[in-house]
TIRO-2110 file (N, C-alpha, C; in Angstrom, 1 decimal):
// TIRO-2110
20.3, -23.3, 6.5, N, 1, A
19.6, -23.4, 5.4, CA, 1, A
19.2, -24.4, 4.1, C, 1, A
20.1, -25.4, 4.5, N, 2, A
19.7, -26.3, 3.9, CA, 2, A
20.2, -26.2, 2.5, C, 2, A
20.5, -27.3, 1.6, N, 3, A
21.0, -27.0, 0.8, CA, 3, A
19.9, -27.0, -0.8, C, 3, A
18.7, -27.3, -0.5, N, 4, A
17.6, -27.3, -1.3, CA, 4, A
18.1, -27.4, -2.5, C, 4, A
17.3, -26.4, -3.8, N, 5, A
17.5, -26.6, -5.3, CA, 5, A
17.0, -25.1, -5.2, C, 5, A
18.6, -24.8, -5.4, N, 6, A
18.5, -23.5, -5.0, CA, 6, A
18.5, -22.7, -6.9, C, 6, A
18.3, -23.6, -7.4, N, 7, A
18.1, -23.0, -8.6, CA, 7, A
16.8, -22.7, -9.1, C, 7, A
15.9, -23.1, -8.4, N, 8, A
14.3, -22.4, -8.5, CA, 8, A
14.2, -21.6, -7.7, C, 8, A
13.6, -20.2, -8.2, N, 9, A
13.0, -19.3, -7.8, CA, 9, A
11.6, -19.7, -6.7, C, 9, A
10.8, -20.7, -7.5, N, 10, A
9.9, -20.9, -6.7, CA, 10, A
10.3, -21.7, -5.0, C, 10, A
11.5, -22.4, -5.2, N, 11, A
11.9, -23.5, -4.3, CA, 11, A
12.2, -21.9, -3.2, C, 11, A
13.4, -21.2, -3.7, N, 12, A
14.0, -19.8, -2.6, CA, 12, A
12.2, -19.1, -2.3, C, 12, A
10.9, -19.5, -2.9, N, 13, A
10.0, -18.9, -2.3, CA, 13, A
9.7, -19.1, -1.3, C, 13, A
9.6, -20.6, -1.9, N, 14, A
8.6, -21.3, -0.5, CA, 14, A
9.4, -21.1, 0.4, C, 14, A
11.1, -21.3, 0.4, N, 15, A
11.8, -21.0, 1.8, CA, 15, A
11.4, -19.8, 2.6, C, 15, A
11.6, -19.0, 2.0, N, 16, A
11.1, -17.4, 2.2, CA, 16, A
10.0, -17.6, 3.4, C, 16, A
9.0, -18.1, 2.4, N, 17, A
7.5, -17.9, 3.4, CA, 17, A
7.5, -19.3, 4.6, C, 17, A
8.6, -20.4, 4.3, N, 18, A
8.7, -20.9, 6.1, CA, 18, A
9.1, -20.2, 6.9, C, 18, A
10.1, -19.2, 6.5, N, 19, A
10.7, -18.5, 7.2, CA, 19, A
10.1, -17.5, 8.3, C, 19, A
8.9, -17.2, 7.2, N, 20, A
8.2, -15.9, 7.8, CA, 20, A
7.2, -16.8, 8.6, C, 20, A
6.8, -18.0, 8.4, N, 21, A
5.9, -18.5, 9.5, CA, 21, A
6.4, -18.8, 10.7, C, 21, A
7.6, -19.1, 10.5, N, 22, A
8.6, -19.4, 12.1, CA, 22, A
8.9, -18.0, 12.6, C, 22, A
8.5, -17.0, 12.0, N, 23, A
9.0, -15.6, 12.5, CA, 23, A
10.5, -15.4, 12.3, C, 23, A
11.1, -15.8, 11.5, N, 24, A
12.7, -15.7, 11.1, CA, 24, A
12.7, -14.7, 10.2, C, 24, A
12.4, -13.6, 10.1, N, 25, A
12.5, -12.5, 9.1, CA, 25, A
13.9, -12.5, 8.6, C, 25, A
14.8, -12.5, 9.7, N, 26, A
16.2, -12.1, 8.7, CA, 26, A
16.6, -13.3, 8.1, C, 26, A
16.1, -14.8, 7.9, N, 27, A
16.4, -15.8, 7.3, CA, 27, A
15.7, -15.5, 5.6, C, 27, A
14.6, -15.2, 6.5, N, 28, A
13.5, -14.9, 5.1, CA, 28, A
13.7, -14.0, 4.4, C, 28, A
14.4, -12.9, 4.5, N, 29, A
14.8, -11.8, 3.9, CA, 29, A
16.2, -12.3, 2.9, C, 29, A
16.8, -12.8, 3.5, N, 30, A
17.7, -13.4, 2.7, CA, 30, A
17.2, -14.8, 1.2, C, 30, A
16.1, -15.5, 1.9, N, 31, A
15.7, -16.4, 0.6, CA, 31, A
14.9, -15.3, -0.4, C, 31, A
14.3, -14.2, 0.1, N, 32, A
13.4, -13.2, -0.6, CA, 32, A
14.4, -12.4, -1.9, C, 32, A
15.4, -12.5, -1.5, N, 33, A
16.4, -11.9, -2.3, CA, 33, A
17.3, -12.6, -3.1, C, 33, A
16.9, -14.2, -2.6, N, 34, A
17.7, -14.9, -3.6, CA, 34, A
16.7, -15.2, -4.7, C, 34, A
15.2, -15.6, -4.2, N, 35, A
14.3, -15.6, -5.2, CA, 35, A
14.1, -14.6, -6.3, C, 35, A
14.5, -13.6, -5.9, N, 36, A
14.5, -12.4, -6.5, CA, 36, A
15.6, -12.4, -8.2, C, 36, A
17.1, -12.7, -7.1, N, 37, A
18.0, -13.1, -8.1, CA, 37, A
17.8, -14.5, -8.9, C, 37, A
16.9, -15.3, -8.7, N, 38, A
16.6, -16.3, -9.6, CA, 38, A
15.7, -16.6, -10.7, C, 38, A
14.7, -15.6, -10.3, N, 39, A
13.8, -14.9, -10.8, CA, 39, A
13.6, -14.5, -12.2, C, 39, A
14.3, -15.1, -12.8, N, 40, A
15.3, -13.8, -14.4, CA, 40, A
13.9, -13.6, -15.1, C, 40, A
12.7, -15.0, -15.2, N, 41, A
11.3, -14.5, -16.1, CA, 41, A
10.5, -13.7, -15.3, C, 41, A
10.7, -13.2, -14.1, N, 42, A
10.1, -12.2, -13.5, CA, 42, A
8.1, -13.6, -13.2, C, 42, A
8.4, -14.7, -13.1, N, 43, A
7.5, -14.9, -13.1, CA, 43, A
6.4, -14.5, -11.4, C, 43, A
7.8, -14.6, -10.3, N, 44, A
7.3, -14.4, -8.9, CA, 44, A
7.3, -13.1, -8.4, C, 44, A
7.6, -11.9, -9.5, N, 45, A
7.8, -10.4, -9.1, CA, 45, A
7.5, -9.8, -8.2, C, 45, A
5.8, -10.0, -8.4, N, 46, A
4.9, -9.4, -7.5, CA, 46, A
5.0, -9.9, -6.2, C, 46, A
4.6, -11.6, -5.9, N, 47, A
5.1, -11.8, -5.0, CA, 47, A
6.0, -11.8, -4.0, C, 47, A
7.5, -12.0, -4.4, N, 48, A
8.6, -11.4, -3.8, CA, 48, A
8.4, -10.2, -3.2, C, 48, A
8.5, -9.4, -4.4, N, 49, A
7.9, -8.0, -4.0, CA, 49, A
7.1, -7.2, -2.7, C, 49, A
5.8, -7.5, -2.7, N, 50, A
4.7, -8.3, -1.6, CA, 50, A
5.1, -8.4, -0.4, C, 50, A
5.9, -9.6, -0.7, N, 51, A
6.1, -10.5, 0.7, CA, 51, A
7.3, -10.2, 1.1, C, 51, A
8.1, -9.6, 0.0, N, 52, A
9.9, -9.1, 0.8, CA, 52, A
9.9, -7.9, 1.8, C, 52, A
8.3, -6.6, 0.8, N, 53, A
8.2, -5.3, 1.7, CA, 53, A
7.0, -6.0, 3.7, C, 53, A
6.5, -6.7, 3.4, N, 54, A
6.5, -7.2, 4.6, CA, 54, A
6.9, -7.7, 5.5, C, 54, A
7.9, -8.5, 5.3, N, 55, A
8.5, -9.1, 6.0, CA, 55, A
10.0, -8.5, 6.6, C, 55, A
9.9, -7.1, 5.5, N, 56, A
11.4, -6.3, 6.2, CA, 56, A
10.9, -5.4, 6.7, C, 56, A
9.2, -4.9, 6.8, N, 57, A
8.9, -4.1, 7.8, CA, 57, A
8.1, -4.9, 9.0, C, 57, A
8.4, -6.4, 9.1, N, 58, A
7.7, -7.6, 10.0, CA, 58, A
9.4, -7.3, 10.8, C, 58, A
10.4, -7.3, 9.8, N, 59, A
12.0, -7.6, 11.1, CA, 59, A
12.3, -6.1, 11.4, C, 59, A
11.6, -4.8, 11.0, N, 60, A
12.3, -3.6, 11.3, CA, 60, A
13.1, -3.4, 11.1, C, 60, A
13.6, -3.8, 9.8, N, 61, A
14.8, -3.5, 8.9, CA, 61, A
15.2, -2.6, 8.0, C, 61, A
15.5, -1.3, 8.7, N, 62, A
15.1, -0.3, 7.5, CA, 62, A
15.8, -0.7, 6.5, C, 62, A
17.1, -0.9, 6.0, N, 63, A
17.7, -1.1, 5.4, CA, 63, A
17.3, -2.1, 3.9, C, 63, A
16.9, -3.5, 4.6, N, 64, A
15.9, -3.8, 3.5, CA, 64, A
14.8, -3.0, 3.1, C, 64, A
14.2, -2.3, 3.6, N, 65, A
12.7, -1.8, 3.2, CA, 65, A
13.2, -0.5, 2.5, C, 65, A
14.4, 0.0, 2.6, N, 66, A
14.8, 0.8, 1.5, CA, 66, A
15.1, 0.4, 0.2, C, 66, A
16.0, -0.7, 0.2, N, 67, A
16.1, -1.6, -0.7, CA, 67, A
15.4, -2.1, -1.7, C, 67, A
14.1, -2.5, -1.0, N, 68, A
12.9, -3.0, -1.6, CA, 68, A
12.1, -1.5, -1.6, C, 68, A
11.6, -0.9, -1.4, N, 69, A
11.3, 0.9, -1.7, CA, 69, A
11.8, 1.0, -2.9, C, 69, A
13.4, 1.3, -3.0, N, 70, A
13.7, 1.3, -4.5, CA, 70, A
13.1, 1.1, -5.4, C, 70, A
13.1, -0.2, -5.5, N, 71, A
12.7, -1.1, -6.5, CA, 71, A
11.1, -0.9, -6.4, C, 71, A
10.0, -0.6, -5.3, N, 72, A
8.8, -0.6, -5.7, CA, 72, A
8.7, 1.1, -6.3, C, 72, A
9.8, 2.4, -6.0, N, 73, A
9.0, 3.1, -6.3, CA, 73, A
9.4, 3.1, -8.3, C, 73, A
10.9, 2.4, -8.7, N, 74, A
11.4, 2.6, -9.4, CA, 74, A
10.7, 1.9, -10.6, C, 74, A
9.8, 0.9, -10.0, N, 75, A
8.8, -0.4, -10.9, CA, 75, A
8.5, 0.7, -11.9, C, 75, A
8.4, 0.0, -13.4, N, 76, A
7.7, 0.4, -14.3, CA, 76, A
5.9, -0.2, -14.5, C, 76, A
5.9, -1.4, -14.3, N, 77, A
4.4, -2.1, -14.4, CA, 77, A
4.1, -2.1, -12.9, C, 77, A
2.8, -1.3, -12.4, N, 78, A
2.0, -1.4, -11.2, CA, 78, A
1.0, -2.5, -11.6, C, 78, A
0.5, -3.3, -12.5, N, 79, A
-0.6, -4.0, -12.6, CA, 79, A
-0.1, -5.3, -11.4, C, 79, A
-1.5, -5.3, -10.6, N, 80, A
-1.5, -6.7, -9.8, CA, 80, A
0.0, -6.3, -8.7, C, 80, A
0.2, -5.1, -8.4, N, 81, A
1.0, -4.7, -7.1, CA, 81, A
0.0, -3.7, -5.5, C, 81, A
-1.4, -3.5, -6.2, N, 82, A
-1.9, -3.2, -5.1, CA, 82, A
-1.2, -3.3, -3.8, C, 82, A
-1.1, -4.2, -3.0, N, 83, A
-1.3, -5.1, -2.0, CA, 83, A
0.6, -4.5, -1.5, C, 83, A
1.7, -4.8, -2.5, N, 84, A
3.0, -4.2, -2.7, CA, 84, A
3.0, -2.5, -2.0, C, 84, A
1.6, -1.7, -3.3, N, 85, A
2.0, -0.7, -2.8, CA, 85, A
1.4, -0.1, -1.3, C, 85, A
0.2, -0.3, -1.1, N, 86, A
-0.1, 0.1, 0.4, CA, 86, A
0.7, -0.4, 1.4, C, 86, A
1.3, -1.4, 1.2, N, 87, A
2.3, -1.6, 2.2, CA, 87, A
3.4, -0.2, 2.2, C, 87, A
3.8, -0.2, 0.7, N, 88, A
5.0, 1.1, 1.0, CA, 88, A
3.9, 2.8, 0.9, C, 88, A
3.0, 2.6, 0.7, N, 89, A
2.5, 3.7, 1.2, CA, 89, A
2.3, 3.8, 3.0, C, 89, A
2.2, 2.9, 3.3, N, 90, A
2.3, 3.2, 4.9, CA, 90, A
3.3, 3.4, 5.6, C, 90, A
4.8, 2.5, 5.0, N, 91, A
5.8, 2.3, 5.4, CA, 91, A
6.5, 4.0, 5.2, C, 91, A
6.0, 4.8, 4.1, N, 92, A
6.8, 5.9, 4.1, CA, 92, A
5.9, 6.6, 4.7, C, 92, A
4.4, 6.6, 5.3, N, 93, A
3.5, 7.6, 6.1, CA, 93, A
4.4, 7.5, 7.4, C, 93, A
5.2, 5.8, 7.6, N, 94, A
5.2, 6.1, 9.3, CA, 94, A
6.5, 6.7, 9.2, C, 94, A
7.6, 6.8, 8.2, N, 95, A
8.8, 7.4, 7.7, CA, 95, A
8.4, 9.0, 7.7, C, 95, A
7.2, 9.2, 7.6, N, 96, A
7.2, 11.0, 7.0, CA, 96, A
8.1, 10.9, 6.0, C, 96, A
8.3, 10.6, 4.8, N, 97, A
8.9, 10.6, 4.1, CA, 97, A
7.9, 12.0, 2.8, C, 97, A
8.1, 12.5, 2.7, N, 98, A
6.4, 12.8, 2.1, CA, 98, A
6.9, 13.2, 0.5, C, 98, A
8.5, 13.5, 0.5, N, 99, A
8.9, 13.1, -1.2, CA, 99, A
8.5, 12.0, -1.6, C, 99, A
8.8, 11.1, -1.1, N, 100, A
9.0, 9.8, -1.4, CA, 100, A
7.4, 9.6, -1.9, C, 100, A
6.6, 9.5, -1.1, N, 101, A
5.4, 9.5, -1.2, CA, 101, A
4.6, 10.2, -1.8, C, 101, A
4.8, 11.3, -2.1, N, 102, A
4.1, 12.2, -3.4, CA, 102, A
5.2, 11.5, -4.6, C, 102, A
5.9, 10.9, -4.7, N, 103, A
6.2, 10.3, -6.0, CA, 103, A
5.8, 9.1, -6.3, C, 103, A
5.5, 8.6, -5.1, N, 104, A
4.3, 7.2, -5.1, CA, 104, A
3.2, 7.6, -5.4, C, 104, A
2.6, 8.4, -5.1, N, 105, A
1.4, 8.8, -5.4, CA, 105, A
1.2, 9.0, -6.5, C, 105, A
1.9, 9.7, -6.7, N, 106, A
1.9, 10.3, -8.4, CA, 106, A
1.9, 9.2, -9.3, C, 106, A
2.7, 8.7, -9.4, N, 107, A
3.0, 7.1, -9.6, CA, 107, A
2.0, 6.3, -10.3, C, 107, A
1.2, 6.2, -9.2, N, 108, A
0.1, 5.1, -8.8, CA, 108, A
-1.2, 5.7, -9.4, C, 108, A
-1.4, 7.2, -9.8, N, 109, A
-2.1, 7.8, -10.2, CA, 109, A
-2.2, 8.0, -11.6, C, 109, A
-1.0, 7.6, -12.3, N, 110, A
-0.8, 7.4, -13.6, CA, 110, A
-0.9, 6.1, -14.2, C, 110, A
-1.2, 5.2, -13.2, N, 111, A
-1.3, 3.8, -13.4, CA, 111, A
-2.8, 3.5, -12.6, C, 111, A
-4.5, 3.7, -13.6, N, 112, A
-5.4, 3.8, -12.7, CA, 112, A
-5.6, 2.5, -12.8, C, 112, A
-5.5, 1.2, -13.4, N, 113, A
-5.8, 0.1, -13.7, CA, 113, A
-5.3, -0.8, -12.2, C, 113, A
-4.3, -0.1, -11.7, N, 114, A
-3.8, -0.9, -10.5, CA, 114, A
-5.1, -0.7, -9.2, C, 114, A
-6.1, 0.6, -9.4, N, 115, A
-6.6, 1.1, -8.1, CA, 115, A
-7.5, 0.1, -7.9, C, 115, A
-7.5, 0.1, -6.8, N, 116, A
-8.6, -1.0, -5.8, CA, 116, A
-9.0, -0.5, -4.4, C, 116, A
-10.0, -1.0, -3.4, N, 117, A
-10.4, -0.1, -2.6, CA, 117, A
-9.7, 0.0, -1.4, C, 117, A
-8.6, -0.7, -1.3, N, 118, A
-7.6, -0.7, -0.5, CA, 118, A
-7.0, 0.3, -0.6, C, 118, A
-6.0, 0.5, -1.5, N, 119, A
-4.9, 1.1, -2.2, CA, 119, A
-5.8, 2.4, -2.6, C, 119, A
-7.2, 2.7, -2.9, N, 120, A
-7.5, 3.9, -2.9, CA, 120, A
-7.8, 4.7, -1.3, C, 120, A
-8.4, 4.1, -0.8, N, 121, A
-8.3, 4.0, 1.1, CA, 121, A
-6.6, 4.8, 1.0, C, 121, A
-6.2, 4.3, 1.2, N, 122, A
-4.3, 4.7, 1.4, CA, 122, A
-3.9, 5.7, 0.7, C, 122, A
-4.6, 6.0, -0.6, N, 123, A
-4.3, 6.7, -1.3, CA, 123, A
-4.7, 8.3, -0.7, C, 123, A
-5.9, 8.2, -0.3, N, 124, A
-6.8, 9.0, 0.2, CA, 124, A
-5.7, 9.6, 1.6, C, 124, A
-6.2, 8.7, 2.3, N, 125, A
-5.4, 8.9, 3.8, CA, 125, A
-4.2, 9.5, 3.4, C, 125, A
-3.0, 8.7, 2.3, N, 126, A
-1.7, 9.8, 2.1, CA, 126, A
-1.9, 11.3, 1.7, C, 126, A
-2.8, 11.4, 0.9, N, 127, A
-3.5, 13.1, -0.1, CA, 127, A
-3.6, 13.8, 1.4, C, 127, A
-4.6, 13.5, 2.0, N, 128, A
-5.1, 13.9, 3.4, CA, 128, A
-3.4, 14.4, 3.9, C, 128, A
-2.9, 13.3, 4.5, N, 129, A
-1.9, 13.4, 5.5, CA, 129, A
-0.9, 14.8, 4.8, C, 129, A
-0.5, 14.4, 3.3, N, 130, A
-0.3, 15.7, 2.7, CA, 130, A
-0.4, 17.1, 2.4, C, 130, A
-2.1, 17.2, 3.4, N, 131, A
-2.1, 18.4, 3.1, CA, 131, A
-3.1, 19.1, 1.6, C, 131, A
-3.4, 17.7, 1.0, N, 132, A
-3.8, 17.9, -0.5, CA, 132, A
-5.5, 17.4, -0.6, C, 132, A
-6.1, 18.4, 0.0, N, 133, A
-7.7, 18.1, 0.2, CA, 133, A
-8.1, 17.8, -0.7, C, 133, A
-8.4, 18.6, -1.4, N, 134, A
-8.7, 18.1, -3.0, CA, 134, A
-8.7, 16.6, -3.1, C, 134, A
-7.4, 16.3, -4.3, N, 135, A
-7.5, 15.5, -4.4, CA, 135, A
-7.7, 14.0, -3.2, C, 135, A
-7.7, 14.2, -1.6, N, 136, A
-7.8, 13.1, -1.1, CA, 136, A
-9.9, 13.2, -1.4, C, 136, A
-10.1, 14.1, -0.8, N, 137, A
-11.7, 14.4, -1.1, CA, 137, A
-12.2, 13.8, -2.9, C, 137, A
-11.1, 13.8, -3.5, N, 138, A
-11.8, 13.2, -4.9, CA, 138, A
-11.7, 11.5, -5.0, C, 138, A
-10.5, 10.9, -3.8, N, 139, A
-10.6, 9.6, -3.5, CA, 139, A
-11.5, 9.1, -3.3, C, 139, A
-11.7, 10.1, -1.8, N, 140, A
-12.8, 9.8, -1.0, CA, 140, A
-14.1, 9.2, -1.7, C, 140, A
-14.4, 10.1, -2.6, N, 141, A
-15.9, 10.0, -3.4, CA, 141, A
-15.8, 8.9, -4.4, C, 141, A
-14.4, 9.2, -4.9, N, 142, A
-14.9, 7.8, -6.0, CA, 142, A
-15.0, 6.3, -5.0, C, 142, A
-13.8, 6.3, -3.7, N, 143, A
-14.6, 5.0, -3.0, CA, 143, A
-15.7, 5.0, -2.9, C, 143, A
-16.9, 6.0, -2.6, N, 144, A
-18.0, 6.3, -2.1, CA, 144, A
-18.7, 5.5, -3.9, C, 144, A
-18.5, 6.3, -4.2, N, 145, A
-19.5, 6.2, -5.8, CA, 145, A
-19.1, 4.7, -6.0, C, 145, A
-17.9, 4.3, -6.2, N, 146, A
-17.9, 3.1, -6.5, CA, 146, A
-18.3, 1.6, -6.0, C, 146, A
-18.7, 1.8, -4.5, N, 147, A
-19.2, 0.7, -3.8, CA, 147, A
-17.9, 0.2, -3.2, C, 147, A
-16.5, 1.4, -3.2, N, 148, A
-15.5, 0.8, -2.6, CA, 148, A
-15.5, 0.6, -0.9, C, 148, A
-16.6, 1.4, -0.6, N, 149, A
-16.2, 1.2, 0.9, CA, 149, A
-17.0, -0.1, 1.7, C, 149, A
-17.4, -1.0, 0.8, N, 150, A
-17.9, -2.2, 0.9, CA, 150, A
-17.0, -3.0, 1.0, C, 150, A
-16.0, -3.1, -0.1, N, 151, A
-14.8, -3.9, -0.9, CA, 151, A
-13.8, -4.0, 0.1, C, 151, A
-13.9, -4.5, 1.1, N, 152, A
-12.2, -4.9, 1.6, CA, 152, A
-11.7, -3.8, 2.9, C, 152, A
-12.8, -3.1, 2.9, N, 153, A
-12.5, -2.1, 4.1, CA, 153, A
-12.9, -2.0, 5.1, C, 153, A
-12.4, -2.1, 6.4, N, 154, A
-12.6, -2.3, 7.6, CA, 154, A
-13.6, -1.0, 8.5, C, 154, A
-14.4, -1.4, 9.6, N, 155, A
-15.2, -0.1, 10.2, CA, 155, A
-14.5, 1.3, 9.8, C, 155, A
-13.6, 0.6, 10.8, N, 156, A
-12.6, 2.4, 10.8, CA, 156, A
-12.5, 3.0, 9.5, C, 156, A
-12.3, 2.4, 8.9, N, 157, A
-11.6, 2.9, 7.6, CA, 157, A
-12.8, 3.3, 6.9, C, 157, A
-14.0, 2.6, 6.9, N, 158, A
-15.1, 3.7, 6.1, CA, 158, A
-15.2, 4.6, 6.7, C, 158, A
-15.6, 4.3, 8.1, N, 159, A
-15.8, 5.5, 9.3, CA, 159, A
-15.0, 6.7, 8.5, C, 159, A
-13.8, 6.4, 8.6, N, 160, A
-12.7, 7.7, 8.4, CA, 160, A
-12.8, 8.3, 7.1, C, 160, A
-13.3, 7.4, 6.2, N, 161, A
-13.7, 7.7, 4.3, CA, 161, A
-14.7, 8.9, 5.1, C, 161, A
-16.1, 8.7, 5.2, N, 162, A
-17.0, 9.1, 5.6, CA, 162, A
-17.1, 10.4, 6.3, C, 162, A
-16.3, 10.4, 7.6, N, 163, A
-16.1, 11.8, 8.5, CA, 163, A
-14.7, 12.4, 7.6, C, 163, A
-14.1, 11.9, 6.7, N, 164, A
-12.9, 13.0, 6.2, CA, 164, A
-13.9, 13.3, 5.1, C, 164, A
-15.0, 12.8, 4.4, N, 165, A
-15.3, 13.7, 3.8, CA, 165, A
-16.2, 15.1, 4.0, C, 165, A
-16.7, 14.7, 4.6, N, 166, A
-17.4, 15.9, 5.7, CA, 166, A
-16.2, 17.2, 5.6, C, 166, A
-15.4, 16.5, 6.7, N, 167, A
-14.3, 17.4, 7.1, CA, 167, A
-13.6, 18.4, 5.9, C, 167, A
-13.2, 17.3, 4.7, N, 168, A
-12.3, 17.7, 3.4, CA, 168, A
-14.0, 19.3, 2.7, C, 168, A
-14.5, 18.4, 3.0, N, 169, A
-15.5, 19.6, 2.3, CA, 169, A
-15.8, 20.9, 3.4, C, 169, A
-15.9, 20.9, 3.9, N, 170, A
-15.6, 21.8, 5.2, CA, 170, A
-14.2, 22.7, 5.0, C, 170, A
-12.9, 22.1, 5.1, N, 171, A
-12.5, 22.8, 4.9, CA, 171, A
-11.6, 23.5, 3.5, C, 171, A
-12.8, 22.7, 2.6, N, 172, A
-12.5, 23.6, 1.0, CA, 172, A
-13.8, 24.8, 1.3, C, 172, A
-14.7, 25.5, 2.1, N, 173, A
-14.9, 25.9, 2.0, CA, 173, A
-17.0, 25.8, 1.9, C, 173, A
-17.0, 24.3, 1.5, N, 174, A
-18.5, 23.5, 1.3, CA, 174, A
-19.0, 23.5, 2.2, C, 174, A
-19.5, 24.7, 3.4, N, 175, A
-20.0, 24.1, 4.8, CA, 175, A
-21.5, 23.6, 4.4, C, 175, A
-22.0, 24.2, 3.6, N, 176, A
-23.3, 23.2, 3.5, CA, 176, A
-23.0, 21.7, 3.0, C, 176, A
-22.6, 21.4, 2.1, N, 177, A
-22.4, 20.3, 2.1, CA, 177, A
-21.6, 19.3, 3.3, C, 177, A
-20.9, 20.1, 4.2, N, 178, A
-20.4, 19.6, 4.8, CA, 178, A
-21.4, 19.2, 6.3, C, 178, A
-21.9, 20.1, 6.1, N, 179, A
-23.4, 20.1, 7.6, CA, 179, A
-24.3, 19.0, 7.3, C, 179, A
-24.9, 19.1, 5.8, N, 180, A
-25.8, 17.6, 5.2, CA, 180, A
-25.1, 16.6, 5.9, C, 180, A
-23.9, 16.8, 5.2, N, 181, A
-23.0, 15.3, 5.7, CA, 181, A
-23.1, 14.7, 6.7, C, 181, A
-22.5, 15.6, 7.6, N, 182, A
-22.2, 15.7, 9.4, CA, 182, A
-24.0, 15.1, 10.1, C, 182, A
-24.9, 15.8, 9.8, N, 183, A
-26.6, 15.7, 10.1, CA, 183, A
-26.5, 14.4, 9.1, C, 183, A
-26.9, 13.6, 7.9, N, 184, A
-26.6, 12.6, 7.9, CA, 184, A
-25.5, 11.1, 8.8, C, 184, A
-24.4, 11.8, 8.9, N, 185, A
-23.7, 10.9, 9.7, CA, 185, A
-24.6, 10.7, 11.3, C, 185, A
-24.7, 11.6, 11.8, N, 186, A
-25.1, 11.7, 12.9, CA, 186, A
-26.4, 11.0, 13.4, C, 186, A
-27.3, 10.7, 12.0, N, 187, A
-28.1, 10.3, 12.1, CA, 187, A
-28.4, 8.6, 11.8, C, 187, A
-27.0, 7.9, 11.8, N, 188, A
-26.6, 6.9, 12.0, CA, 188, A
-26.5, 5.9, 12.8, C, 188, A
END
């Protein structure tokens, strides 16, 4: 691991990134933890949290994920953390952790400034998975109305939103609206 400048959060973060590039995730996690300890001013907290979550996921290290998820779920400042929140939602979905997922979605909902298309997509997906049809539909509608479908979503994600809107309208008893949407989708 070398002796490097251990007093610098930036140097520790750079070392972590280097280990990630080498696919040495266990070593990278050590450096991300050191970077977090050294970053007393919080200058790199968003990068450390986002990249640390992605690294722990890549390492398939459930203990590291739980530790980092605890930090994400407990964070009071959500601004600038959209990518970290996307990783967190996706991980909670794979873990089928409905309680933590619901808590995270509530937290995100109370911080509308953090919202961006990729995060909105995963919110809609998670809400749909939780069976919260009306809320999922509201997120999907918001994505469409704000032009979010064109910003950072893959073709599959865009398709999921458009078909999901029709499906959710149908599930909510709005069969006329659903039929019109299905008709429009079939003509594309």
